[in-house]
LUMROMAR-296692 format. One record per residue: residue in one letter; x, y, z of N, C-alpha, C in turn. Coordinates in Angstrom, 3 decimals, always signed. Layout:
! residues N
type; n_east; n_north; n_up; ca_east; ca_north; ca_up; c_east; c_north; c_up
A; X; Y; Z; X; Y; Z; X; Y; Z .
...
! end
This chain:
! residues 226
type; n_east; n_north; n_up; ca_east; ca_north; ca_up; c_east; c_north; c_up
M; +96.098; +99.904; +106.715; +97.068; +98.886; +106.165; +97.420; +97.846; +106.984 .
R; +97.976; +96.839; +106.177; +98.220; +95.620; +106.643; +99.692; +95.320; +105.964 .
R; +100.800; +95.008; +106.421; +102.030; +94.150; +106.292; +102.097; +93.421; +105.302 .
S; +102.861; +93.283; +103.948; +103.080; +92.143; +103.788; +104.287; +91.726; +102.925 .
L; +104.584; +90.499; +102.493; +106.510; +90.789; +101.893; +105.799; +90.208; +100.318 .
S; +104.478; +89.699; +100.102; +104.183; +89.609; +98.647; +104.076; +91.019; +97.998 .
T; +104.839; +91.071; +96.491; +104.567; +92.065; +95.881; +103.093; +92.287; +95.661 .
T; +101.948; +91.825; +95.501; +100.917; +92.677; +95.151; +100.490; +93.185; +96.293 .
L; +100.184; +92.768; +97.465; +99.450; +92.691; +98.756; +99.924; +94.030; +98.680 .
A; +101.928; +94.008; +98.767; +102.562; +95.030; +99.041; +101.879; +96.047; +98.602 .
L; +102.057; +96.273; +97.097; +101.787; +97.114; +96.116; +100.151; +97.928; +96.729 .
L; +99.513; +97.351; +97.264; +97.946; +97.467; +97.974; +97.953; +98.486; +98.600 .
A; +98.540; +97.853; +99.498; +98.962; +98.502; +100.875; +99.340; +99.719; +100.547 .
L; +100.512; +100.249; +99.783; +100.574; +101.550; +99.795; +99.697; +102.749; +99.164 .
L; +98.603; +101.986; +98.417; +97.082; +102.673; +98.149; +96.262; +103.129; +98.905 .
A; +96.376; +102.248; +100.297; +96.088; +101.968; +101.660; +96.267; +103.336; +102.007 .
V; +97.400; +103.879; +102.316; +98.114; +104.731; +103.417; +97.648; +105.952; +102.585 .
C; +96.815; +106.897; +103.732; +96.566; +108.415; +103.182; +96.437; +109.176; +104.378 .
A; +96.723; +110.915; +103.614; +96.601; +111.657; +104.678; +96.511; +113.104; +103.610 .
G; +95.611; +114.127; +104.888; +95.511; +115.310; +104.380; +94.014; +115.759; +104.440 .
C; +93.311; +116.470; +103.935; +92.065; +116.644; +103.388; +91.373; +116.788; +102.212 .
G; +90.268; +116.324; +102.544; +89.360; +116.041; +101.479; +88.899; +117.048; +100.726 .
P; +88.404; +116.632; +98.951; +87.543; +117.592; +98.475; +86.298; +117.899; +98.500 .
S; +85.626; +118.449; +97.548; +84.226; +118.917; +97.947; +83.408; +117.408; +97.320 .
A; +82.052; +118.081; +96.923; +81.070; +116.630; +96.840; +81.467; +116.053; +95.457 .
D; +81.833; +116.985; +94.571; +82.051; +116.901; +93.211; +83.045; +115.877; +92.955 .
P; +83.342; +115.233; +92.148; +84.311; +114.127; +91.976; +85.699; +114.783; +91.891 .
P; +86.738; +114.379; +92.721; +88.110; +114.505; +92.967; +88.875; +114.733; +91.598 .
T; +89.440; +116.157; +91.485; +90.874; +116.329; +90.897; +91.553; +116.412; +90.916 .
V; +92.898; +116.267; +90.722; +94.173; +116.398; +91.114; +94.649; +117.871; +90.832 .
Q; +95.121; +118.456; +91.700; +95.989; +119.970; +91.445; +96.945; +119.644; +90.590 .
T; +97.271; +121.239; +90.154; +98.591; +120.823; +89.389; +99.959; +120.762; +90.301 .
V; +100.625; +119.765; +90.365; +101.564; +119.473; +90.703; +102.912; +119.745; +90.438 .
A; +103.772; +120.869; +90.848; +105.026; +121.016; +90.313; +106.151; +119.654; +90.300 .
A; +106.558; +118.910; +89.663; +107.427; +118.187; +90.194; +108.855; +118.184; +90.408 .
P; +109.029; +117.723; +91.520; +110.791; +118.454; +92.436; +111.440; +118.121; +91.125 .
T; +112.784; +119.259; +91.436; +113.637; +119.194; +90.434; +114.592; +118.231; +90.310 .
T; +114.996; +117.176; +88.879; +115.759; +116.070; +88.825; +116.464; +116.677; +87.921 .
P; +117.795; +116.013; +88.201; +119.265; +116.075; +87.387; +118.837; +116.234; +86.197 .
T; +119.224; +116.994; +85.078; +119.416; +117.450; +83.835; +120.322; +116.345; +82.974 .
S; +120.639; +114.521; +83.502; +121.246; +114.032; +82.839; +120.192; +113.068; +81.837 .
A; +121.084; +112.229; +81.696; +120.653; +110.903; +80.647; +119.513; +110.249; +81.322 .
A; +120.003; +110.196; +82.653; +118.849; +109.217; +83.416; +117.749; +110.082; +83.697 .
A; +117.815; +111.610; +83.897; +116.342; +112.561; +83.907; +115.553; +112.709; +82.827 .
A; +116.301; +111.965; +81.678; +115.470; +112.523; +80.708; +114.718; +110.866; +80.258 .
G; +114.705; +110.047; +80.833; +114.416; +108.392; +80.626; +115.103; +107.543; +79.862 .
R; +116.887; +107.779; +79.825; +117.898; +107.145; +79.326; +118.422; +106.427; +79.870 .
L; +118.720; +105.086; +79.533; +120.065; +104.815; +80.394; +121.117; +105.301; +79.903 .
P; +122.166; +105.326; +81.625; +123.110; +106.197; +81.419; +124.228; +106.235; +79.878 .
S; +124.063; +104.696; +79.506; +125.013; +104.352; +78.220; +124.416; +104.469; +76.940 .
D; +123.122; +105.047; +77.196; +123.339; +105.672; +75.685; +123.898; +106.662; +75.150 .
R; +123.997; +106.806; +73.819; +124.754; +107.503; +73.292; +123.882; +107.714; +72.224 .
P; +124.111; +109.615; +71.700; +123.412; +110.172; +69.936; +124.043; +108.903; +69.473 .
A; +123.177; +108.798; +68.338; +123.868; +108.150; +66.700; +124.911; +108.664; +66.299 .
G; +125.561; +108.266; +65.834; +126.698; +108.457; +65.486; +127.869; +107.342; +64.432 .
P; +129.036; +107.384; +64.565; +130.083; +106.379; +63.915; +130.077; +105.659; +64.537 .
T; +129.719; +104.207; +64.391; +130.377; +103.305; +65.163; +131.706; +103.041; +65.297 .
T; +132.013; +102.937; +66.878; +133.537; +102.614; +67.271; +133.672; +101.097; +67.559 .
T; +134.796; +100.772; +68.455; +135.449; +99.570; +69.007; +135.597; +99.931; +70.320 .
T; +135.634; +100.806; +70.512; +135.095; +100.844; +72.233; +134.198; +100.715; +72.742 .
S; +134.658; +100.075; +74.195; +133.695; +99.225; +75.067; +132.917; +100.431; +76.053 .
V; +131.862; +100.494; +76.534; +131.037; +101.292; +76.606; +131.218; +100.991; +78.336 .
P; +131.839; +101.730; +79.291; +132.458; +101.719; +80.793; +130.847; +101.865; +81.181 .
A; +130.818; +101.356; +82.530; +129.592; +100.396; +83.582; +129.341; +102.187; +83.870 .
P; +128.104; +102.182; +84.300; +127.515; +103.960; +84.793; +127.704; +103.938; +85.977 .
A; +128.399; +105.132; +86.180; +129.017; +105.265; +87.720; +127.090; +105.400; +89.107 .
P; +128.158; +104.798; +89.881; +126.483; +104.700; +91.096; +125.862; +106.074; +91.311 .
D; +126.414; +107.043; +90.848; +125.408; +108.172; +91.079; +124.446; +107.975; +89.662 .
D; +124.801; +107.714; +88.930; +124.143; +107.829; +87.358; +122.985; +106.731; +87.549 .
L; +123.519; +105.683; +88.362; +122.149; +104.645; +88.482; +120.828; +105.389; +89.117 .
L; +121.317; +105.846; +90.295; +120.471; +106.350; +91.481; +119.969; +107.222; +90.465 .
A; +120.440; +108.439; +90.125; +119.993; +109.365; +89.390; +118.808; +108.702; +88.367 .
L; +119.082; +107.612; +87.267; +118.050; +106.685; +86.966; +116.648; +106.308; +87.461 .
V; +117.539; +105.977; +88.587; +116.186; +105.491; +89.012; +114.966; +106.343; +89.399 .
D; +115.983; +106.847; +90.175; +114.928; +108.486; +90.724; +114.015; +109.253; +89.908 .
A; +114.538; +109.114; +88.747; +113.938; +109.604; +87.537; +112.403; +109.301; +87.464 .
A; +112.994; +107.687; +87.322; +112.017; +106.380; +86.669; +110.730; +106.679; +87.584 .
L; +111.142; +106.787; +88.918; +110.105; +106.867; +89.928; +109.327; +107.877; +90.213 .
L; +110.356; +109.401; +90.391; +109.393; +110.338; +90.231; +108.343; +110.224; +89.499 .
R; +108.462; +109.757; +88.067; +107.514; +110.045; +87.290; +106.417; +108.761; +87.156 .
Y; +106.930; +107.866; +87.963; +105.455; +106.476; +88.502; +105.057; +107.548; +89.195 .
D; +105.116; +108.034; +90.476; +104.641; +108.873; +91.555; +103.846; +109.851; +90.824 .
L; +104.108; +110.456; +89.941; +102.972; +111.738; +89.273; +101.978; +111.074; +88.687 .
A; +102.522; +109.843; +87.967; +101.187; +109.199; +87.161; +100.166; +107.944; +88.185 .
L; +101.308; +107.512; +89.275; +100.339; +107.456; +90.688; +99.214; +107.860; +91.233 .
T; +99.684; +109.106; +91.299; +98.584; +110.164; +92.196; +97.502; +110.506; +91.467 .
A; +97.795; +110.613; +89.918; +96.960; +111.099; +89.331; +95.730; +110.062; +88.973 .
L; +96.098; +108.958; +88.773; +95.301; +107.715; +88.423; +94.263; +107.408; +90.340 .
A; +95.052; +107.371; +91.193; +94.333; +106.997; +92.241; +93.402; +108.420; +92.784 .
A; +93.510; +109.351; +92.305; +92.826; +110.359; +92.405; +91.368; +110.558; +91.599 .
R; +91.754; +109.822; +90.839; +90.333; +109.509; +88.930; +90.177; +108.166; +89.104 .
P; +89.993; +107.153; +89.883; +89.382; +106.005; +89.585; +88.415; +105.978; +88.844 .
D; +87.305; +106.714; +88.521; +86.418; +106.737; +87.232; +86.939; +106.856; +86.203 .
R; +88.204; +107.083; +85.952; +88.619; +107.113; +84.664; +90.119; +105.759; +84.339 .
A; +90.431; +105.224; +85.603; +91.570; +104.459; +85.893; +91.258; +103.044; +84.930 .
G; +90.073; +103.284; +84.789; +89.290; +101.899; +84.219; +89.698; +102.099; +82.463 .
D; +89.606; +102.797; +81.913; +89.710; +103.516; +80.433; +90.982; +103.176; +79.969 .
P; +91.518; +102.689; +78.871; +92.746; +102.670; +79.118; +93.334; +104.171; +77.897 .
A; +92.034; +104.655; +77.596; +92.113; +105.738; +76.792; +92.075; +107.013; +77.513 .
S; +92.105; +106.957; +78.609; +92.018; +108.279; +79.222; +93.334; +108.509; +79.560 .
A; +93.342; +110.239; +79.800; +95.077; +110.740; +80.184; +95.679; +110.166; +81.273 .
E; +94.806; +109.448; +82.066; +95.383; +109.103; +83.423; +96.056; +107.584; +82.967 .
R; +95.664; +107.050; +82.488; +95.745; +105.722; +81.858; +97.111; +105.945; +80.956 .
T; +96.877; +106.706; +80.246; +97.900; +107.115; +78.958; +99.267; +107.370; +79.786 .
A; +99.162; +108.270; +80.707; +100.128; +108.533; +81.611; +101.148; +107.165; +82.146 .
W; +100.242; +106.732; +83.276; +100.408; +105.531; +83.828; +100.956; +104.474; +82.874 .
A; +100.682; +104.058; +81.770; +101.167; +103.275; +80.823; +102.454; +103.821; +80.179 .
G; +102.818; +104.814; +80.362; +104.473; +105.622; +79.720; +105.555; +105.002; +80.762 .
V; +105.160; +104.748; +82.084; +106.092; +105.006; +83.289; +106.287; +103.654; +83.786 .
V; +105.178; +102.707; +83.421; +105.506; +101.026; +84.290; +105.305; +100.266; +82.672 .
V; +105.752; +98.767; +83.176; +105.540; +97.729; +82.085; +104.396; +97.398; +81.993 .
V; +103.424; +97.604; +80.954; +102.655; +97.453; +80.600; +102.231; +95.745; +80.915 .
G; +101.327; +95.096; +81.910; +100.925; +94.103; +81.577; +101.983; +93.303; +82.809 .
S; +102.299; +94.252; +83.514; +103.203; +93.519; +84.517; +102.274; +93.264; +85.489 .
P; +102.671; +92.302; +86.376; +101.826; +92.356; +87.850; +101.923; +93.676; +88.485 .
L; +103.050; +94.399; +88.581; +102.738; +95.736; +88.839; +101.865; +96.283; +88.700 .
D; +101.497; +96.709; +87.444; +100.556; +97.175; +86.634; +99.378; +96.964; +86.668 .
E; +99.087; +95.305; +86.574; +97.816; +95.293; +87.015; +97.256; +95.092; +88.378 .
A; +98.239; +95.148; +89.261; +97.847; +95.001; +90.165; +97.319; +95.943; +90.910 .
M; +98.054; +97.537; +90.204; +97.526; +99.337; +90.519; +96.348; +99.296; +90.104 .
V; +96.398; +99.214; +89.137; +95.219; +99.546; +88.224; +94.062; +98.646; +88.890 .
E; +93.815; +97.510; +89.192; +92.974; +96.453; +89.642; +92.554; +97.069; +91.313 .
E; +93.073; +97.472; +91.689; +92.636; +98.600; +92.988; +92.514; +99.835; +93.080 .
V; +92.620; +100.472; +92.595; +92.750; +101.982; +92.048; +90.865; +101.696; +91.391 .
V; +90.483; +101.160; +90.092; +89.335; +100.603; +90.075; +88.157; +100.173; +91.208 .
R; +88.873; +98.974; +91.746; +87.872; +98.682; +92.990; +87.627; +99.664; +94.047 .
R; +88.422; +100.295; +94.004; +88.362; +101.382; +95.466; +87.145; +102.109; +95.066 .
G; +87.656; +102.820; +93.400; +86.527; +103.853; +93.192; +85.148; +103.177; +93.016 .
T; +84.951; +101.839; +92.854; +83.444; +101.337; +92.404; +83.107; +100.572; +93.645 .
E; +83.858; +100.060; +94.677; +83.407; +99.510; +95.949; +83.180; +100.360; +96.814 .
E; +84.198; +101.418; +97.267; +84.294; +101.771; +97.866; +83.752; +103.547; +98.029 .
D; +83.687; +103.936; +96.544; +83.323; +104.929; +96.414; +84.398; +106.403; +96.990 .
G; +85.630; +105.577; +96.805; +86.833; +106.062; +97.768; +87.700; +106.387; +96.424 .
A; +88.728; +107.860; +96.394; +89.951; +108.234; +95.596; +91.106; +108.615; +97.153 .
V; +92.281; +109.003; +96.058; +93.269; +109.115; +97.113; +93.698; +110.515; +96.830 .
L; +93.671; +112.133; +97.332; +93.777; +112.997; +96.815; +95.228; +113.204; +97.588 .
P; +96.059; +114.022; +96.639; +97.434; +114.618; +97.122; +97.265; +115.955; +98.303 .
P; +98.124; +115.619; +98.745; +98.179; +116.884; +99.813; +98.310; +118.025; +99.221 .
P; +98.262; +119.296; +99.917; +98.567; +120.753; +99.008; +99.863; +120.860; +98.409 .
G; +100.046; +121.029; +97.207; +101.541; +120.842; +97.092; +102.491; +119.670; +96.545 .
G; +101.493; +118.809; +96.825; +102.698; +117.266; +97.020; +102.119; +116.066; +96.164 .
L; +102.540; +114.762; +96.295; +102.019; +113.837; +95.472; +101.595; +113.220; +96.666 .
S; +101.009; +112.046; +96.398; +100.296; +111.098; +97.282; +101.108; +110.318; +97.713 .
Y; +102.391; +109.899; +96.543; +103.163; +108.931; +96.611; +104.501; +109.054; +96.423 .
R; +105.178; +108.841; +96.875; +106.438; +109.113; +97.030; +108.119; +107.943; +96.724 .
H; +108.293; +108.001; +96.085; +109.552; +106.480; +95.894; +111.007; +107.649; +95.802 .
R; +111.966; +107.390; +96.649; +113.003; +107.581; +96.689; +113.970; +106.478; +96.613 .
A; +115.195; +106.253; +95.522; +116.124; +105.532; +95.176; +117.201; +105.467; +97.026 .
L; +117.297; +104.318; +97.237; +118.566; +104.301; +98.592; +119.495; +103.683; +97.832 .
T; +119.370; +102.729; +97.271; +120.902; +102.246; +96.280; +120.433; +101.698; +95.352 .
A; +121.280; +101.861; +94.047; +120.673; +101.083; +92.765; +122.151; +100.010; +92.382 .
R; +121.760; +99.221; +91.527; +122.805; +98.522; +91.165; +122.647; +97.703; +89.385 .
P; +123.334; +97.778; +88.716; +122.896; +96.885; +87.023; +122.840; +95.417; +87.643 .
T; +121.706; +95.299; +86.816; +121.442; +93.274; +86.963; +121.311; +93.115; +85.375 .
P; +121.153; +91.534; +85.053; +121.039; +91.413; +83.699; +119.573; +91.804; +82.914 .
G; +118.797; +92.010; +84.111; +117.488; +92.624; +83.470; +117.042; +94.172; +83.332 .
G; +117.870; +94.481; +83.844; +117.527; +95.991; +84.183; +118.719; +96.545; +84.900 .
T; +117.904; +97.880; +86.045; +118.527; +98.496; +87.383; +117.480; +98.029; +88.397 .
S; +118.416; +96.991; +89.454; +117.494; +96.606; +90.882; +117.589; +97.729; +91.914 .
F; +117.325; +98.196; +92.299; +117.405; +99.163; +93.556; +116.602; +98.669; +94.701 .
T; +117.037; +99.317; +96.437; +115.948; +99.584; +97.248; +115.611; +101.006; +97.567 .
W; +114.711; +101.194; +98.222; +113.786; +102.489; +97.912; +113.059; +102.279; +99.599 .
C; +112.867; +103.874; +99.646; +112.258; +104.482; +100.861; +111.173; +105.377; +100.524 .
G; +110.029; +104.965; +100.773; +108.447; +105.559; +100.494; +107.810; +106.375; +101.453 .
H; +107.255; +107.516; +101.131; +106.413; +108.096; +101.553; +104.672; +108.457; +101.113 .
S; +103.944; +107.900; +101.881; +102.474; +108.151; +101.244; +101.739; +108.830; +102.036 .
P; +101.993; +110.490; +101.904; +101.112; +111.297; +102.046; +99.530; +111.833; +101.608 .
G; +99.004; +110.784; +100.428; +97.609; +111.057; +100.004; +96.553; +111.273; +101.354 .
I; +95.348; +111.390; +100.620; +94.232; +111.924; +101.750; +93.443; +110.728; +101.051 .
G; +92.723; +109.988; +101.726; +91.517; +108.832; +101.829; +90.540; +109.612; +101.654 .
V; +89.636; +109.453; +100.349; +88.159; +110.431; +100.561; +87.116; +109.749; +99.951 .
E; +85.821; +110.175; +100.426; +85.251; +109.033; +99.835; +84.709; +110.340; +98.737 .
R; +84.212; +109.956; +97.732; +84.442; +110.791; +96.361; +82.716; +111.357; +96.218 .
S; +81.945; +110.735; +97.038; +80.547; +111.316; +96.768; +80.252; +112.773; +97.819 .
T; +81.068; +112.458; +98.716; +80.971; +113.491; +100.029; +81.954; +114.176; +100.628 .
G; +83.037; +114.349; +99.776; +84.452; +114.618; +100.296; +84.874; +114.067; +101.591 .
T; +84.182; +113.408; +102.430; +84.414; +113.003; +103.675; +85.873; +112.230; +103.669 .
V; +86.502; +113.070; +104.501; +88.334; +111.898; +105.072; +87.924; +110.747; +105.446 .
V; +88.580; +109.763; +104.982; +88.221; +108.359; +105.865; +89.647; +107.794; +106.150 .
D; +90.860; +108.184; +105.791; +91.652; +107.944; +105.697; +93.346; +108.744; +105.681 .
D; +93.679; +109.146; +106.649; +94.360; +110.747; +106.526; +96.252; +110.548; +107.199 .
A; +96.271; +108.877; +107.575; +97.518; +108.012; +107.905; +98.783; +108.437; +107.089 .
V; +99.571; +108.508; +107.300; +100.873; +108.550; +106.353; +101.875; +107.221; +106.234 .
G; +101.980; +106.944; +105.065; +102.600; +105.708; +105.170; +104.149; +106.017; +105.268 .
H; +105.290; +105.189; +105.837; +106.437; +105.452; +105.475; +107.295; +103.942; +105.347 .
A; +107.429; +103.461; +104.114; +107.700; +102.114; +103.713; +109.064; +102.038; +102.635 .
H; +109.629; +100.867; +102.942; +111.142; +100.675; +102.388; +110.603; +99.478; +101.610 .
G; +111.682; +98.804; +100.344; +111.582; +98.073; +99.830; +112.113; +97.505; +98.392 .
T; +112.209; +97.291; +97.342; +112.954; +96.653; +96.641; +112.208; +96.885; +95.086 .
G; +113.291; +97.393; +94.188; +112.484; +97.289; +92.723; +113.121; +97.011; +91.432 .
L; +112.800; +96.932; +90.540; +113.578; +96.767; +89.346; +112.996; +98.139; +88.249 .
V; +113.776; +99.103; +87.477; +113.326; +98.995; +86.438; +114.142; +98.893; +85.263 .
V; +113.421; +98.836; +84.096; +114.093; +98.162; +82.651; +114.119; +99.050; +81.671 .
L; +114.530; +99.122; +80.266; +114.524; +99.678; +79.213; +113.441; +98.938; +78.653 .
D; +112.126; +99.561; +78.113; +110.908; +99.033; +77.678; +110.224; +100.152; +76.645 .
G; +110.506; +99.430; +75.226; +109.735; +100.643; +74.240; +111.038; +102.040; +74.311 .
G; +111.912; +101.867; +74.340; +112.606; +102.784; +74.299; +112.966; +103.378; +75.436 .
S; +112.104; +103.063; +76.297; +111.813; +104.351; +77.922; +112.360; +103.489; +79.335 .
V; +112.671; +104.041; +80.037; +113.136; +103.860; +81.231; +111.734; +103.128; +82.448 .
R; +111.294; +101.716; +82.718; +110.159; +102.105; +83.200; +110.175; +101.277; +84.307 .
V; +109.393; +101.545; +85.321; +109.286; +100.326; +86.827; +108.711; +99.403; +86.109 .
A; +109.343; +98.253; +86.367; +108.999; +96.706; +86.157; +108.339; +96.461; +87.676 .
E; +109.157; +96.525; +88.613; +108.865; +95.908; +90.072; +108.886; +96.825; +91.316 .
L; +107.841; +96.932; +91.872; +107.920; +97.353; +93.175; +107.280; +96.706; +94.515 .
E; +108.301; +96.060; +95.500; +107.907; +95.164; +96.574; +108.376; +95.736; +97.786 .
Q; +107.475; +95.926; +98.670; +107.474; +96.612; +99.867; +107.550; +95.587; +100.872 .
T; +108.896; +95.689; +101.390; +109.174; +94.946; +102.753; +109.446; +95.287; +103.933 .
Q; +108.943; +96.619; +104.125; +108.448; +97.177; +105.234; +107.804; +97.984; +105.451 .
L; +106.704; +98.869; +106.528; +106.095; +99.387; +106.582; +105.341; +100.205; +107.835 .
D; +105.662; +101.452; +108.067; +105.373; +101.822; +109.637; +104.297; +103.105; +109.184 .
V; +103.233; +103.089; +109.768; +102.302; +104.243; +110.004; +102.601; +105.226; +110.748 .
L; +102.468; +106.642; +110.135; +102.760; +107.848; +111.020; +101.815; +108.847; +111.238 .
A; +101.651; +109.978; +112.122; +101.089; +110.456; +112.579; +100.502; +111.343; +111.089 .
P; +99.126; +111.888; +110.837; +98.619; +112.475; +109.802; +99.911; +113.771; +110.005 .
G; +100.131; +114.520; +108.907; +100.972; +115.384; +108.290; +102.658; +115.136; +108.163 .
T; +102.869; +113.987; +108.783; +104.154; +113.698; +109.069; +104.870; +114.102; +107.762 .
P; +105.907; +114.814; +107.797; +106.991; +115.151; +106.509; +107.787; +113.863; +105.884 .
D; +108.073; +113.962; +104.975; +108.432; +113.158; +104.383; +110.107; +112.685; +104.400 .
P; +110.253; +111.705; +105.153; +111.913; +111.086; +105.977; +112.736; +110.997; +105.475 .
C; +112.309; +110.314; +103.667; +113.136; +109.776; +103.040; +114.124; +110.039; +102.401 .
P; +114.229; +112.022; +102.080; +115.276; +112.552; +102.154; +116.612; +112.321; +102.916 .
G; +115.759; +112.378; +103.802; +117.391; +112.872; +105.140; +117.953; +110.863; +105.796 .
E; +117.628; +109.810; +104.715; +117.862; +108.588; +105.116; +119.214; +108.293; +104.515 .
V; +120.147; +107.806; +105.051; +121.602; +107.986; +104.261; +121.578; +106.283; +103.492 .
R; +121.925; +106.978; +102.437; +122.045; +105.713; +101.382; +123.244; +104.913; +101.508 .
P; +123.052; +103.673; +101.866; +124.136; +102.567; +102.074; +125.153; +102.763; +101.190 .
! end
């Protein structure tokens, strides 16, 4: 992996960090992953905290979302993003097909056409075609996990800082050989926006990256949120 402060290279760096064991010689598939429990709030449902059900129009102002609501909003969006990215990275043969189930799920969690969208899809496809490579999740987990540390409203959406854990397993698809099992521990910034009626990830920029030993557990839940 290489460190970078540019959005595109940093995003590609996350894809390069992997850990675990490989699949059989058959094309790799993603095992069913039970998503971690998320808050059953409007944020977890992919709605902005200020969203209200349709009803009579009132003249009262909507209070600013509480900090915990914004964190829940971002965490829910990041979990959906991580589930979709894990599936996409494991099936690079489908990543280039916009009609595939993996790309459809991906399009539901990112801003389509954004630099984030284009860079990640391009890298997954390149890895599969040029390197015969894929990234598989560790047993019972995700290849990529981002968690919000701070969040605040901005004119364009909700900006946030994040902690990332990348325990995915880099394999050669045709043989199942493990080629990269290091674990990434990263930090960065991002932006989620309301797009098409859903909260989607618009930006993720990595500002710090440490490469840890294979099997290192996720350090992010224990980090203090300033």
